[in-house]
C-alpha positions as CSV (number, residue, x, y, z in Angstrom):
1,X,-37.3,96.1,-4.5
2,X,-35.3,95.5,-1.3
3,X,-35.2,98.3,1.2
4,X,-31.9,99.4,2.8
5,X,-31.2,97.4,6.0
6,X,-34.2,95.1,5.2
7,X,-34.1,91.7,7.0
8,X,-35.9,88.8,5.4
9,X,-37.1,85.9,7.5
10,X,-35.2,83.4,5.4
11,X,-32.0,85.2,6.3
12,X,-32.4,84.5,10.0
13,X,-31.3,81.3,11.7
14,X,-31.9,79.8,15.1
15,X,-28.7,78.3,16.3
16,X,-28.3,75.9,19.3
17,X,-25.2,74.8,21.1
18,X,-24.7,71.3,22.3
19,X,-21.3,72.0,23.8
20,X,-22.2,74.6,26.4
21,X,-22.0,77.6,24.2
22,X,-18.6,77.3,22.5
23,X,-20.1,76.7,19.0
24,X,-23.6,77.3,17.8
25,X,-25.0,75.3,14.9
26,X,-28.1,76.2,12.9
27,X,-31.2,74.2,13.3
28,X,-31.6,72.5,9.9
29,X,-34.5,72.9,7.5
30,X,-36.5,75.3,9.5
31,X,-39.5,76.9,7.8
32,X,-40.7,79.0,10.8
33,X,-39.0,80.4,13.9
34,X,-40.7,82.6,16.4
35,X,-39.4,84.0,19.7
36,X,-41.6,85.8,22.2
37,X,-40.0,88.1,24.8
38,X,-42.2,88.8,27.8
39,X,-41.6,91.9,29.8
40,X,-44.2,91.8,32.6
41,X,-45.7,94.8,34.3
42,X,-47.0,95.5,37.8
43,X,-50.2,97.5,38.1
44,X,-49.6,100.4,40.6
45,X,-52.8,102.3,39.9
46,X,-54.5,104.3,42.6
47,X,-57.5,106.4,43.1
48,X,-55.3,109.4,42.6
49,X,-54.8,108.4,39.0
50,X,-58.2,109.7,38.0
51,X,-59.3,106.3,36.7
52,X,-56.2,105.8,34.5
53,X,-54.0,102.7,34.7
54,X,-50.4,103.2,36.0
55,X,-47.9,100.4,35.2
56,X,-44.3,99.8,36.3
57,X,-41.9,97.3,34.9
58,X,-41.9,93.9,36.6
59,X,-38.9,91.7,37.4
60,X,-39.6,88.2,35.8
61,X,-38.7,88.6,32.2
62,X,-39.0,85.5,30.1
63,X,-38.5,84.2,26.6
64,X,-40.4,81.4,24.8
65,X,-40.3,80.3,21.3
66,X,-41.1,77.7,18.7
67,X,-39.5,76.4,15.5
68,X,-40.8,74.1,12.8
69,X,-39.5,72.5,9.7
70,X,-38.9,69.4,7.6
71,X,-37.4,66.3,9.1
72,X,-33.9,65.4,8.2
73,X,-31.7,62.9,10.1
74,X,-28.2,63.8,9.0
75,X,-24.8,64.5,10.4
76,X,-24.2,67.5,8.3
77,X,-21.5,69.6,9.8
78,X,-22.7,72.8,11.4
79,X,-26.3,71.7,11.6
80,X,-28.6,70.5,14.5
81,X,-31.2,68.0,13.3
82,X,-34.4,66.6,14.8
83,X,-32.5,63.7,16.5
84,X,-30.2,66.3,18.2
85,X,-33.2,68.3,19.4
86,X,-34.8,65.1,20.8
87,X,-31.5,64.3,22.7
88,X,-31.2,67.8,24.1
89,X,-34.8,67.7,25.3
90,X,-34.7,64.2,26.7
91,X,-31.5,64.9,28.6
92,X,-33.0,68.2,30.0
93,X,-30.0,70.1,28.7
94,X,-29.9,73.8,29.1
95,X,-29.1,74.9,25.6
96,X,-27.4,78.2,24.7
97,X,-28.9,79.7,21.6
98,X,-28.5,82.6,19.2
99,X,-31.0,84.0,16.7
100,X,-29.4,86.1,14.0
101,X,-28.4,86.3,10.4
102,X,-26.4,83.2,9.2
103,X,-23.2,85.1,9.6
104,X,-23.8,88.4,11.4
105,X,-22.2,91.4,9.7
106,X,-21.3,94.7,11.4
107,X,-24.5,96.3,12.7
108,X,-26.6,93.1,12.8
109,X,-28.6,92.3,15.9
110,X,-28.0,89.0,17.7
111,X,-30.4,87.7,20.3
112,X,-28.9,85.1,22.7
113,X,-29.7,83.2,25.9
114,X,-30.2,79.8,27.4
115,X,-33.3,77.7,26.9
116,X,-34.8,74.3,27.7
117,X,-36.5,72.4,24.9
118,X,-39.9,71.8,26.5
119,X,-41.9,70.1,23.6
120,X,-41.0,68.2,20.5
121,X,-43.6,67.1,17.9
122,X,-42.9,64.9,14.9
123,X,-45.4,64.2,12.2
124,X,-46.2,64.0,8.6
125,X,-48.9,63.2,6.1
126,X,-49.2,60.2,3.7
127,X,-48.2,62.3,0.7
128,X,-46.2,65.0,2.3
129,X,-42.9,65.8,4.1
130,X,-42.2,64.5,7.5
131,X,-42.0,67.5,9.8
132,X,-41.0,68.4,13.3
133,X,-41.5,71.3,15.6
134,X,-40.3,72.2,19.1
135,X,-40.8,74.8,21.8
136,X,-38.3,76.4,24.0
137,X,-38.5,78.4,27.3
138,X,-35.8,80.5,28.8
139,X,-33.8,79.3,31.8
140,X,-32.0,82.5,32.7
141,X,-31.1,85.9,31.2
142,X,-31.2,86.7,27.5
143,X,-29.6,89.5,25.6
144,X,-29.7,91.6,22.4
145,X,-26.4,92.8,21.1
146,X,-25.3,94.6,17.9
147,X,-22.4,93.0,16.1
148,X,-19.4,95.4,16.0
């Protein structure tokens, strides 16, 4: 039984923009997407802390992520494919992204920012699907907003 406000992984899409952020197209046939937000800390412990650690927020926040799925070379409207990912990586393009429900509804969370594609792997087995995966790293600020 579904819980109220439950979000299923299959309902979330990584969307990249190849036009500077005007439109965002979903990355096609993804099986797994993971984003890691890093919020570093600075250790400001002192002897006065009675042996306990004291941390303060650091300043160099970052985001990294990975996505993997089945290969498909297509020109489907509204979809970024493996060939597009390769071109964006090869050109060193800073890519605006969003990570959210396919079509965010009121109250849905949308993560957004700009990334570089830093790694692309393409593979497959003799009797299986051809697959691809890629990694991204942030190139600036990122945000979390709630759709109004």
